[in-house]
Backbone bond lengths (Angstrom), bond angles and torsions (degrees), N, CA, C in turn:
res aa  C-N    CA-C-N  psi(-1)  N-CA   C-N-CA  omega(-1)  CA-C   N-CA-C  phi
1 M - - - 1.463 - - 1.525 112.08 -
2 E 1.352 115.84 -40.97 1.468 119.69 -179.69 1.521 111.24 -60.08
3 Q 1.354 116.92 -42.38 1.460 120.01 -179.59 1.522 111.30 -68.87
4 I 1.329 116.54 -35.14 1.466 120.52 177.63 1.526 110.16 -63.36
5 L 1.342 115.94 -45.39 1.466 120.13 177.93 1.522 111.19 -61.82
6 R 1.342 115.57 -42.86 1.467 119.78 -179.93 1.525 110.31 -59.12
7 N 1.332 117.06 -48.74 1.460 120.57 -178.76 1.528 111.59 -63.53
8 F 1.326 115.37 -37.14 1.469 120.68 -179.86 1.522 110.96 -63.17
9 F 1.325 117.26 -48.42 1.458 120.14 -177.82 1.525 111.96 -71.87
10 L 1.332 117.54 -32.52 1.454 119.19 175.50 1.530 110.63 -66.39
11 F 1.336 116.45 -37.08 1.461 120.82 175.02 1.533 110.52 -61.94
12 L 1.332 116.18 -46.06 1.461 120.48 179.67 1.524 112.15 -62.87
13 S 1.345 116.60 -32.51 1.470 120.33 -175.98 1.521 112.35 -62.06
14 K 1.331 117.55 -22.21 1.463 120.81 -177.15 1.526 113.07 -99.85
15 N 1.340 116.39 8.12 1.459 120.18 -176.74 1.531 110.70 -83.71
16 K 1.311 117.12 114.36 1.465 121.45 -175.55 1.530 112.45 -69.38
17 L 1.335 116.95 -34.19 1.463 119.77 179.27 1.525 110.44 -63.73
18 F 1.328 116.27 -47.44 1.463 119.85 179.63 1.528 111.27 -64.74
19 T 1.337 116.73 -33.71 1.465 120.30 176.98 1.527 110.14 -61.31
20 K 1.333 116.99 -43.97 1.462 120.62 179.50 1.524 111.66 -65.67
21 L 1.337 116.93 -40.19 1.462 120.80 178.39 1.528 110.77 -64.71
22 A 1.335 116.16 -38.99 1.465 120.43 179.98 1.528 110.69 -64.21
23 K 1.325 116.82 -40.63 1.468 120.14 176.98 1.526 110.15 -60.75
24 K 1.332 115.75 -38.79 1.462 120.56 -175.78 1.526 111.94 -70.03
25 Y 1.330 116.17 -40.76 1.465 119.18 -171.61 1.522 114.24 -99.42
26 G 1.332 117.55 -2.27 1.454 119.64 170.65 1.511 115.34 80.98
27 L 1.346 114.37 -171.82 1.466 121.63 -174.55 1.527 110.42 -79.28
28 R 1.335 114.66 90.49 1.453 119.62 178.60 1.528 109.32 -125.07
29 F 1.306 115.28 179.14 1.462 122.13 175.12 1.529 112.97 58.22
30 G 1.321 116.60 35.90 1.461 119.65 172.88 1.508 116.01 91.56
31 A 1.324 119.09 -6.26 1.463 120.94 -176.59 1.521 111.93 -63.26
32 G 1.324 116.69 -26.99 1.455 120.11 -179.68 1.513 114.00 -61.20
33 R 1.322 116.56 -17.01 1.466 118.92 176.56 1.521 111.14 -68.66
34 F 1.334 116.85 -31.54 1.454 121.91 -173.53 1.522 113.98 -108.78
35 V 1.331 117.56 -9.35 1.463 122.14 -175.66 1.527 109.29 -125.71
36 A 1.339 116.72 130.51 1.470 122.08 -172.69 1.523 112.04 -87.55
37 G 1.324 116.70 53.85 1.452 119.77 178.32 1.517 113.32 81.45
38 E 1.323 115.62 -171.98 1.462 120.76 -172.96 1.521 114.33 -108.51
39 T 1.340 118.61 -13.23 1.465 120.64 -172.63 1.528 112.44 -119.12
40 V 1.323 115.56 165.26 1.465 122.03 174.78 1.527 110.28 -57.26
41 E 1.330 116.51 -41.27 1.461 120.40 -179.99 1.526 111.38 -63.96
42 N 1.340 116.49 -41.62 1.470 120.12 176.73 1.522 110.70 -58.53
43 A 1.325 115.63 -47.18 1.465 120.76 -178.21 1.517 111.16 -64.76
44 A 1.340 117.46 -41.99 1.462 121.29 -178.45 1.523 111.25 -62.09
45 E 1.325 116.28 -37.26 1.471 120.13 178.73 1.527 110.46 -63.59
46 V 1.323 116.73 -43.94 1.465 120.83 179.15 1.530 110.54 -65.58
47 I 1.327 116.92 -42.94 1.472 120.91 178.68 1.524 110.38 -58.40
48 S 1.322 116.26 -45.03 1.461 120.64 -179.92 1.525 111.33 -60.05
49 Q 1.324 116.41 -42.35 1.463 120.74 179.30 1.527 111.43 -63.46
50 L 1.323 116.58 -41.13 1.466 120.66 179.02 1.525 111.13 -68.19
51 N 1.321 116.96 -41.55 1.468 121.10 177.28 1.523 111.09 -57.68
52 Q 1.334 115.96 -39.56 1.461 120.54 -179.68 1.534 111.69 -64.14
53 K 1.324 116.13 -22.58 1.472 121.06 177.70 1.527 111.95 -91.61
54 G 1.335 116.55 6.66 1.453 120.88 178.92 1.504 114.78 86.31
55 M 1.335 116.96 14.25 1.461 121.10 -177.83 1.522 111.63 -102.87
56 L 1.312 114.63 143.57 1.454 122.33 172.28 1.518 107.54 -86.35
57 V 1.327 116.84 168.09 1.465 120.57 -176.87 1.520 110.02 -140.69
58 T 1.325 116.10 146.43 1.459 120.74 160.70 1.520 106.01 -122.77
59 V 1.321 116.57 127.16 1.460 121.67 -172.06 1.524 110.30 -109.79
60 D 1.330 115.03 139.94 1.465 120.26 -174.12 1.526 109.63 -131.66
61 H 1.333 116.40 121.38 1.469 120.50 171.80 1.515 107.61 -81.06
62 L 1.315 116.59 110.97 1.456 121.48 -173.00 1.525 111.64 -66.97
63 G 1.332 114.56 139.66 1.455 119.06 177.60 1.513 110.91 -169.41
64 E 1.330 116.40 125.83 1.462 121.24 178.20 1.523 108.79 -138.43
65 F 1.334 115.95 160.98 1.462 122.02 178.17 1.524 111.85 58.04
66 I 1.348 115.85 47.87 1.463 120.77 174.23 1.527 108.12 -73.41
67 D 1.320 116.36 124.58 1.465 120.38 -173.73 1.525 114.27 -111.50
68 S 1.326 118.38 -8.37 1.465 119.44 -175.08 1.523 110.88 -140.14
69 E 1.325 115.72 157.42 1.462 120.94 176.81 1.521 110.85 -61.79
70 E 1.319 116.88 -36.72 1.462 120.22 179.53 1.526 110.98 -61.48
71 E 1.332 117.04 -45.10 1.469 120.35 178.94 1.524 110.98 -61.59
72 A 1.329 116.27 -42.23 1.463 120.48 -179.21 1.524 111.01 -64.57
73 R 1.317 117.42 -42.04 1.473 120.66 178.99 1.523 110.88 -68.13
74 N 1.328 116.57 -35.61 1.460 119.86 175.84 1.522 111.02 -64.39
75 A 1.340 115.94 -38.94 1.466 120.16 177.85 1.525 110.69 -64.23
76 A 1.322 116.60 -38.96 1.464 120.43 177.38 1.529 110.85 -64.64
77 E 1.326 116.88 -40.57 1.462 121.15 177.67 1.525 110.72 -61.54
78 E 1.327 116.43 -39.11 1.465 120.95 178.00 1.529 110.16 -62.18
79 C 1.333 116.59 -41.47 1.471 120.80 178.56 1.526 110.94 -63.02
80 I 1.326 116.70 -43.06 1.464 120.75 179.42 1.528 110.31 -64.89
81 E 1.324 116.38 -39.99 1.464 120.21 177.23 1.530 110.58 -60.85
82 M 1.334 116.95 -40.93 1.462 120.06 178.77 1.529 111.50 -66.94
83 I 1.321 116.98 -40.68 1.469 120.18 176.74 1.523 110.17 -58.47
84 E 1.314 116.13 -45.38 1.462 120.14 179.99 1.525 111.14 -65.28
85 K 1.334 117.12 -35.66 1.460 121.45 178.01 1.531 110.53 -66.79
86 I 1.321 116.93 -42.30 1.465 121.37 177.31 1.519 110.70 -57.92
87 A 1.336 115.57 -45.15 1.471 120.17 -179.36 1.528 111.32 -68.91
88 R 1.313 116.42 -43.73 1.469 121.04 -176.38 1.531 111.67 -64.21
89 D 1.342 116.23 -40.44 1.465 120.85 -177.90 1.531 112.80 -91.97
90 K 1.356 115.30 1.42 1.472 121.06 179.46 1.535 110.95 55.62
91 L 1.307 115.89 47.06 1.456 121.85 178.57 1.523 109.97 -85.50
92 D 1.324 116.69 146.29 1.469 121.09 177.37 1.525 107.47 -91.11
93 A 1.322 115.04 84.05 1.463 120.10 -172.29 1.517 111.65 -149.37
94 Q 1.310 114.54 152.78 1.451 123.69 172.32 1.518 108.42 -114.48
95 L 1.337 115.62 177.22 1.464 121.23 179.28 1.523 109.62 -117.25
96 S 1.331 116.73 136.60 1.456 122.11 170.59 1.521 108.82 -116.83
97 L 1.321 116.49 147.42 1.466 119.38 178.32 1.525 110.63 -154.30
98 K 1.311 115.27 160.70 1.464 121.44 179.86 1.526 110.26 -108.39
99 M 1.324 115.08 144.04 1.454 119.73 -178.97 1.534 112.12 -67.25
100 T 1.337 117.64 -29.19 1.459 118.14 177.65 1.525 110.52 -65.64
101 S 1.338 117.50 -33.67 1.463 119.55 178.82 1.526 111.60 -71.32
102 M 1.347 116.28 -19.57 1.464 121.37 177.37 1.526 111.99 -91.16
103 G 1.357 116.75 -1.46 1.460 120.13 176.20 1.515 114.96 105.23
104 L 1.335 118.06 22.53 1.469 120.96 -176.94 1.525 112.39 -56.81
105 D 1.320 117.40 -36.85 1.463 120.28 -178.51 1.524 112.68 -81.12
106 I 1.334 116.20 -0.29 1.471 120.93 177.84 1.518 109.96 -102.86
107 S 1.340 116.81 -58.61 1.464 120.26 175.85 1.520 109.84 -165.50
108 E 1.323 116.19 148.64 1.461 120.87 177.47 1.526 110.73 -68.88
109 E 1.323 117.29 -31.81 1.462 120.93 178.76 1.531 110.51 -60.89
110 L 1.323 116.25 -41.31 1.464 121.07 178.99 1.529 110.29 -64.70
111 V 1.338 116.68 -42.65 1.464 121.10 178.17 1.523 110.71 -59.41
112 M 1.325 116.43 -48.04 1.462 120.20 -177.41 1.531 111.16 -63.91
113 E 1.305 116.59 -39.82 1.464 120.32 177.56 1.531 110.31 -60.01
114 N 1.332 116.31 -48.53 1.462 120.55 -179.16 1.526 111.75 -66.17
115 M 1.326 116.38 -41.53 1.463 119.84 -177.39 1.521 111.79 -66.71
116 R 1.304 117.71 -38.96 1.468 119.39 179.68 1.528 110.95 -65.94
117 R 1.304 117.27 -37.30 1.473 119.86 176.03 1.529 110.34 -62.80
118 I 1.320 116.43 -44.00 1.468 121.00 -179.06 1.526 110.84 -67.09
119 L 1.322 117.02 -45.41 1.461 120.43 -178.52 1.526 111.76 -67.66
120 D 1.326 117.23 -33.81 1.473 119.87 174.57 1.528 109.92 -62.05
121 A 1.333 116.04 -42.88 1.473 120.22 177.92 1.527 110.20 -65.65
122 G 1.331 115.95 -39.19 1.457 120.02 178.78 1.517 112.00 -63.20
123 E 1.327 116.96 -42.36 1.466 120.53 178.00 1.522 110.92 -65.63
124 E 1.311 116.60 -40.28 1.462 120.79 -179.74 1.523 111.64 -61.44
125 H 1.336 116.22 -38.46 1.468 120.50 -173.88 1.533 113.37 -106.23
126 G 1.335 117.43 3.89 1.456 119.69 178.02 1.515 114.19 70.46
127 V 1.329 117.29 37.21 1.469 122.14 -178.98 1.525 109.64 -114.04
128 F 1.323 115.92 123.28 1.458 122.21 179.93 1.528 109.84 -77.14
129 V 1.334 116.40 147.24 1.463 122.16 -177.14 1.531 109.74 -125.78
130 T 1.330 115.99 128.44 1.464 121.39 177.38 1.522 110.31 -111.73
131 I 1.318 116.30 129.82 1.460 121.73 174.54 1.532 107.96 -85.36
132 D 1.322 116.70 113.30 1.467 120.66 177.66 1.526 110.42 -67.71
133 M 1.339 114.93 152.08 1.464 119.45 174.96 1.519 109.28 -96.40
134 E 1.326 115.15 142.75 1.462 120.46 179.94 1.530 109.42 -113.45
135 D 1.309 118.40 -144.39 1.463 119.52 -175.11 1.529 111.25 -77.28
136 Y 1.335 115.61 172.56 1.465 121.70 -171.29 1.525 112.65 -59.42
137 Q 1.333 117.26 -39.72 1.469 119.03 -175.30 1.528 112.04 -63.96
138 R 1.340 117.01 -19.08 1.463 120.85 179.65 1.524 112.54 -106.03
139 C 1.323 117.10 -1.06 1.464 121.47 -174.77 1.527 112.12 -62.67
140 G 1.326 117.48 -52.91 1.462 121.21 -178.02 1.519 112.38 -61.06
141 K 1.337 116.16 -41.67 1.469 120.33 178.80 1.532 110.53 -62.65
142 T 1.326 115.76 -42.29 1.464 120.43 -178.52 1.524 111.01 -63.82
143 I 1.323 116.72 -43.92 1.464 120.39 179.48 1.525 110.77 -64.28
144 N 1.315 117.59 -39.90 1.467 120.37 179.25 1.535 111.32 -64.95
145 I 1.327 117.01 -38.90 1.464 120.62 176.53 1.524 110.03 -63.91
146 F 1.337 116.19 -42.93 1.469 119.92 177.56 1.531 110.80 -58.76
147 K 1.318 117.29 -45.55 1.465 120.83 -179.72 1.524 111.27 -58.54
148 Q 1.330 116.08 -45.07 1.463 119.62 -179.63 1.528 111.48 -61.78
149 L 1.331 115.80 -45.37 1.460 120.06 -176.60 1.523 112.13 -72.62
150 K 1.339 116.99 -31.14 1.466 120.19 -177.94 1.531 111.20 -65.69
151 K 1.319 117.00 -23.37 1.463 120.44 178.18 1.531 111.50 -67.26
152 D 1.336 116.17 -25.49 1.460 120.41 -175.37 1.524 114.04 -112.02
153 Y 1.328 116.95 -15.57 1.468 120.11 -175.56 1.528 110.85 -132.64
154 E 1.327 115.38 139.39 1.466 121.10 175.16 1.519 111.77 -90.41
155 N 1.337 116.56 -27.83 1.466 120.95 -172.09 1.527 112.54 -86.47
156 I 1.346 116.19 49.61 1.457 119.56 -177.20 1.529 110.86 -144.01
157 G 1.332 115.03 139.14 1.457 121.73 175.04 1.519 109.26 -137.41
158 T 1.329 116.22 179.19 1.455 119.10 176.15 1.520 109.89 -148.17
159 V 1.322 116.49 -170.94 1.462 122.72 -171.30 1.527 109.69 -128.20
160 L 1.330 116.03 139.67 1.467 121.41 172.80 1.527 109.63 -124.21
161 Q 1.343 115.47 147.80 1.466 122.25 -172.79 1.532 110.56 -114.16
162 S 1.335 116.41 129.24 1.465 119.67 -174.27 1.528 112.89 -74.13
163 Y 1.330 118.91 -15.98 1.467 117.86 -178.11 1.528 113.27 -80.11
164 L 1.329 117.31 -6.03 1.462 120.27 177.57 1.527 110.93 -91.08
165 Y 1.317 117.36 136.92 1.464 121.67 178.95 1.528 110.98 -60.43
166 R 1.315 116.88 -33.55 1.461 121.60 -171.58 1.529 113.98 -74.23
167 T 1.324 118.44 -11.66 1.461 120.93 -165.49 1.522 114.02 -65.31
168 V 1.339 118.48 -37.44 1.467 120.06 178.11 1.527 110.04 -59.62
169 E 1.322 117.20 -42.88 1.465 120.60 177.79 1.532 111.04 -65.88
170 D 1.336 116.48 -35.90 1.467 119.63 177.56 1.527 111.07 -65.04
171 I 1.336 117.14 -39.60 1.467 120.97 176.94 1.532 109.85 -59.80
172 E 1.325 115.81 -45.65 1.470 120.39 -179.67 1.521 110.84 -64.73
173 D 1.322 117.10 -42.96 1.461 121.84 -177.56 1.527 111.73 -66.89
174 L 1.343 116.71 -40.08 1.462 120.25 -175.80 1.525 113.26 -79.76
175 N 1.308 117.47 -11.71 1.464 120.44 -176.96 1.534 112.19 -57.89
176 Q 1.325 117.09 -29.18 1.467 121.07 179.54 1.534 112.01 -61.23
177 F 1.347 116.13 -22.88 1.464 120.74 -179.05 1.531 112.52 -92.58
178 K 1.349 117.31 -2.52 1.473 121.62 -175.16 1.531 109.70 48.91
179 P 1.318 117.05 56.41 1.468 119.80 -168.93 1.530 113.90 -80.18
180 N 1.306 114.34 151.34 1.456 123.08 166.99 1.529 105.70 -87.91
181 L 1.343 116.75 113.79 1.460 120.23 -175.24 1.522 111.89 -121.48
182 R 1.316 114.93 138.00 1.459 121.06 166.65 1.534 107.16 -93.25
183 L 1.324 116.52 124.62 1.459 121.45 -179.59 1.524 109.69 -105.26
184 V 1.332 115.51 126.14 1.463 121.64 -177.91 1.529 109.28 -131.08
185 K 1.325 115.54 170.60 1.468 118.71 175.97 1.531 110.53 -83.19
186 G 1.331 117.08 -41.48 1.464 120.71 179.81 1.512 111.08 120.92
187 A 1.340 117.26 140.98 1.462 120.73 -173.01 1.526 113.45 -131.37
188 Y 1.344 117.46 20.35 1.455 120.56 178.27 1.531 109.63 -112.68
189 K 1.315 116.46 153.59 1.461 120.63 177.00 1.524 108.33 -82.08
190 E 1.338 117.19 118.69 1.461 121.58 -176.38 1.527 111.30 -126.34
191 S 1.306 115.32 158.26 1.459 121.48 177.81 1.530 110.78 -70.93
192 P 1.347 117.72 145.27 1.472 119.69 174.69 1.521 112.66 -63.66
193 K 1.326 117.33 -7.66 1.461 120.25 175.29 1.531 111.58 -72.79
194 V 1.346 116.33 -23.19 1.465 119.58 -176.99 1.527 113.35 -122.41
195 A 1.344 116.89 -13.41 1.464 119.87 -174.42 1.529 110.83 -137.92
196 F 1.332 115.50 148.57 1.460 120.39 176.61 1.527 109.71 -63.86
197 P 1.333 118.27 125.53 1.460 119.52 179.67 1.527 113.25 -81.33
198 D 1.331 117.69 -20.92 1.467 121.48 -176.12 1.522 111.74 -101.26
199 K 1.326 115.21 135.89 1.454 121.68 -177.11 1.527 112.46 -58.09
200 K 1.319 117.26 -40.76 1.478 119.58 -177.76 1.526 111.05 -62.15
201 D 1.314 117.20 -34.75 1.464 119.79 178.51 1.530 111.25 -72.23
202 V 1.335 116.16 -36.99 1.466 120.45 175.88 1.525 109.31 -62.75
203 D 1.339 116.25 -44.13 1.467 121.02 179.78 1.525 111.74 -63.27
204 N 1.327 116.26 -44.61 1.471 119.89 -179.94 1.525 111.21 -63.21
205 N 1.327 115.86 -39.74 1.465 119.14 178.77 1.525 110.95 -69.78
206 Y 1.319 116.18 -32.75 1.463 120.19 177.35 1.532 110.25 -62.72
207 K 1.312 115.97 -46.10 1.466 119.74 177.15 1.534 110.62 -60.03
208 K 1.317 114.74 -40.68 1.470 119.34 -178.31 1.520 111.78 -62.19
209 I 1.339 117.19 -45.71 1.464 118.70 -176.31 1.534 111.56 -75.27
210 I 1.349 117.45 -30.75 1.467 119.38 174.27 1.522 109.74 -59.84
211 K 1.327 115.77 -49.26 1.460 120.60 -178.69 1.526 111.28 -63.58
212 M 1.331 117.30 -45.32 1.467 121.54 179.87 1.522 110.79 -56.56
213 H 1.318 116.05 -50.98 1.463 119.59 -172.99 1.526 111.47 -69.83
214 M 1.319 116.63 -39.35 1.460 119.52 178.69 1.521 111.46 -66.73
215 L 1.328 117.17 -41.07 1.465 119.91 -179.77 1.523 112.26 -73.78
216 N 1.327 116.79 -19.81 1.466 119.80 172.59 1.528 111.43 -71.71
217 G 1.331 115.68 -9.76 1.462 120.35 178.78 1.511 114.39 84.46
218 N 1.332 116.54 14.43 1.457 120.61 -177.18 1.530 111.51 -97.55
219 Y 1.334 115.97 154.21 1.459 119.48 -179.31 1.531 109.42 -66.68
220 T 1.329 114.78 132.16 1.461 121.30 -172.45 1.513 111.16 -126.74
221 A 1.327 116.14 122.36 1.459 121.54 172.02 1.519 107.52 -103.02
222 V 1.319 116.23 113.04 1.466 121.59 179.83 1.527 107.12 -92.99
223 A 1.321 115.36 102.24 1.462 121.13 -174.25 1.522 109.25 -98.40
224 T 1.325 116.32 100.41 1.464 120.84 -175.50 1.518 110.64 -159.26
225 H 1.329 115.46 153.43 1.465 121.61 170.83 1.531 109.93 -109.04
226 D 1.310 116.62 5.39 1.462 123.87 -175.46 1.530 109.77 -86.28
227 D 1.327 116.63 115.07 1.463 120.69 -178.62 1.524 112.21 -59.17
228 A 1.330 117.03 -34.26 1.467 119.55 179.93 1.526 110.60 -62.51
229 M 1.336 117.50 -38.83 1.460 121.09 -179.80 1.530 111.28 -74.42
230 I 1.322 116.10 -33.95 1.466 120.07 175.76 1.521 109.89 -63.73
231 E 1.326 116.44 -45.44 1.465 120.36 -179.98 1.522 111.36 -67.23
232 Y 1.323 116.73 -35.20 1.467 120.03 177.55 1.533 110.39 -63.33
233 T 1.326 116.53 -42.00 1.466 120.76 178.54 1.529 110.82 -62.66
234 K 1.312 116.00 -41.91 1.470 120.09 177.00 1.530 110.75 -62.24
235 Q 1.319 115.78 -37.88 1.469 120.47 178.42 1.526 111.39 -62.90
236 I 1.336 116.63 -44.10 1.462 121.26 177.37 1.529 109.93 -62.31
237 E 1.331 115.86 -42.21 1.465 121.19 178.25 1.525 110.63 -54.11
238 K 1.327 116.01 -49.02 1.464 120.56 -175.40 1.527 111.60 -74.07
239 E 1.328 116.62 -43.72 1.466 120.73 -175.83 1.523 111.97 -63.69
240 Y 1.331 116.77 -37.15 1.470 120.50 -174.79 1.539 112.75 -111.65
241 N 1.320 116.15 11.89 1.474 120.97 178.64 1.531 112.45 53.04
242 I 1.333 115.57 46.54 1.459 120.78 178.29 1.531 108.38 -77.00
243 P 1.328 118.70 124.06 1.466 119.37 178.40 1.528 111.20 -66.72
244 R 1.315 116.43 144.53 1.470 120.11 -179.04 1.519 112.39 -67.66
245 S 1.322 116.66 -14.16 1.462 120.37 175.77 1.526 112.09 -73.82
246 Q 1.350 116.78 -8.91 1.470 121.32 -176.23 1.530 112.99 -97.81
247 F 1.328 117.39 -6.02 1.464 118.23 -178.99 1.523 110.21 -150.86
248 E 1.324 114.26 165.89 1.456 121.34 176.49 1.518 108.98 -149.91
249 F 1.316 115.35 161.59 1.461 121.06 171.33 1.524 108.01 -100.19
250 Q 1.334 115.53 148.33 1.455 120.43 176.24 1.526 109.36 -132.27
251 M 1.319 115.28 140.87 1.464 121.61 174.62 1.513 109.24 -139.42
252 L 1.320 115.81 165.32 1.454 121.77 -178.24 1.520 111.58 -84.86
253 F 1.302 115.62 144.26 1.456 121.86 175.10 1.523 109.84 -57.03
254 G 1.340 115.68 129.55 1.461 120.68 176.67 1.508 115.23 90.71
255 I 1.336 117.80 -2.70 1.469 120.58 -178.90 1.527 109.45 -122.48
256 R 1.333 116.30 125.04 1.464 124.69 177.56 1.539 112.25 56.28
257 T 1.300 116.61 49.01 1.457 120.68 -177.28 1.534 112.05 -62.69
258 E 1.327 117.23 -35.95 1.466 119.34 178.77 1.525 110.83 -64.32
259 R 1.331 116.89 -39.84 1.473 120.54 178.67 1.523 109.77 -65.56
260 Q 1.304 117.30 -37.78 1.465 120.32 177.05 1.525 110.45 -58.81
261 E 1.323 116.33 -46.02 1.459 121.14 -179.58 1.530 111.26 -64.88
262 E 1.328 117.22 -36.87 1.463 121.08 178.38 1.529 111.20 -62.11
263 L 1.329 117.04 -42.41 1.463 120.56 -179.75 1.528 111.34 -64.74
264 V 1.326 116.43 -36.64 1.465 119.92 175.79 1.524 109.59 -63.67
265 E 1.315 116.53 -43.62 1.463 120.89 179.92 1.532 111.53 -63.59
266 E 1.327 116.44 -30.17 1.469 120.94 179.09 1.529 111.93 -78.61
267 G 1.328 116.50 -5.12 1.460 119.94 177.58 1.510 115.57 92.88
268 Y 1.338 117.29 14.12 1.454 120.89 178.22 1.527 110.44 -94.93
269 K 1.328 115.83 152.10 1.460 119.98 172.90 1.526 108.39 -75.17
270 M 1.313 115.41 126.33 1.458 121.38 -178.11 1.519 108.59 -124.63
271 R 1.346 115.72 116.87 1.468 120.57 -178.87 1.524 109.27 -111.41
272 V 1.313 116.06 131.11 1.460 122.02 -179.22 1.526 109.68 -102.39
273 Y 1.322 115.67 130.27 1.466 122.33 178.81 1.524 108.05 -85.15
274 V 1.341 116.30 110.97 1.463 121.89 -173.65 1.530 110.18 -112.43
275 P 1.324 117.86 105.45 1.465 120.31 176.71 1.531 110.94 -90.99
276 Y 1.329 115.86 151.83 1.463 120.26 175.16 1.523 108.21 -149.38
277 G 1.327 115.86 167.30 1.461 120.34 177.92 1.514 111.45 121.24
278 N 1.329 116.23 167.91 1.462 119.33 -178.84 1.526 113.16 -89.01
279 D 1.332 117.12 -6.99 1.475 120.24 179.16 1.534 108.16 -96.71
280 W 1.330 114.99 60.25 1.469 121.86 -170.16 1.522 113.59 -95.85
281 Y 1.312 117.99 -9.58 1.464 120.79 -167.03 1.532 114.01 -61.83
282 G 1.343 117.65 -50.99 1.466 120.11 -177.37 1.520 111.64 -61.76
283 Y 1.333 116.30 -42.50 1.470 121.21 178.08 1.527 110.04 -60.45
284 F 1.325 116.63 -45.89 1.464 121.94 -177.90 1.526 110.81 -62.11
285 M 1.324 117.67 -43.43 1.465 120.52 -179.92 1.532 111.22 -62.32
286 R 1.335 117.59 -37.56 1.471 119.66 179.04 1.530 111.47 -69.07
287 R 1.344 116.33 -31.24 1.471 118.60 176.26 1.525 110.09 -68.79
288 L 1.328 117.05 -37.57 1.457 119.94 176.91 1.526 110.73 -66.89
289 A 1.325 116.79 -34.35 1.466 120.70 179.98 1.523 111.99 -67.38
290 E 1.309 117.03 -28.75 1.461 120.85 -173.17 1.519 113.57 -71.75
291 R 1.349 116.51 -38.97 1.461 118.84 -173.15 1.524 110.13 -142.44
292 P 1.346 117.54 126.24 1.466 120.59 176.01 1.523 112.52 -56.15
293 A 1.342 117.63 -31.07 1.467 121.23 -179.93 1.526 110.66 -60.63
294 N 1.333 116.45 -32.11 1.462 119.62 178.17 1.525 110.85 -66.44
295 V 1.341 116.35 -38.76 1.464 120.98 178.78 1.524 109.86 -64.32
296 A 1.337 116.13 -44.08 1.462 120.86 -179.68 1.525 110.81 -60.70
297 F 1.338 115.89 -39.48 1.468 120.60 179.55 1.522 110.45 -62.05
298 V 1.313 116.38 -45.52 1.460 120.60 -177.35 1.526 110.95 -67.14
299 L 1.329 117.49 -44.01 1.464 120.78 179.55 1.524 110.64 -60.73
300 K 1.317 116.21 -40.12 1.468 120.91 178.18 1.531 109.94 -61.36
301 G 1.359 115.31 -42.14 1.462 119.35 -179.87 1.518 112.19 -66.41
302 V 1.338 117.08 -39.34 1.467 120.57 -178.99 1.520 110.76 -68.07
303 I 1.341 116.21 -45.62 1.472 120.91 -178.38 1.519 110.30 -63.70
304 G 1.347 114.99 -32.87 1.460 119.38 -177.20 1.516 113.96 -77.92
305 K 1.323 117.89 -6.41 1.484 120.70 -177.43 1.528 110.81 -75.72
């Protein structure tokens, strides 16, 4: 049943009609638990609250299915506005963004134009920028864009997913750039031709890439809600005397908040991924796909209305 639900919500996440309806009708049906409102001001308020609890933040203006250059440039402007807001309010936050929102499905030239504007703003205001990873068909393009930009900018990182067969080779290839990487398991439905179909293999590969990247001496963001992976990271820290300044844990806004607070109390860097914006539908569906408990929460909220 869990796998059926996962496949169902992943299917829904790619539905353009539902995405348009979600934009029209706003944050309803429980999405507000995982999304920090629709505006820069909404997001800044949430970031400030998290900072007060000792948590770091990476903030993401949600956007999928960008179909025009105008939309992509508008998305870039939104990112620059958020960078300026972070600097103006002295928030302890970074920026995350997706290449599709920058126009990846339109042209690479458009992406590079938008990214350079954003990274210039990030350098000016001291805000780090992470390129999120999307589905497999865009993985290679995203990594190549990161490589090009890393030659000119220090304030940039990206994301690798343990469920892809290619990821170990990507870790080895990217090591030459001494990259800041967020390591995740992966949240898209992929073919067994390119991704591990079994959870145990995804978990084993996740441990492998965490260890590889940390022992390479590169900054590592371990993005997981899985206690086994958190404990494994702590084990690597102790066994190899990895300084806590070299890694951090990351979790999603609205999920396992008590565990996030516990990690802060233990003295670890804890960064919360805070999405905002009216294009929340695809992100929300993937969160429902990840954990049945999320579905139960939303159904309870809808029935209670």
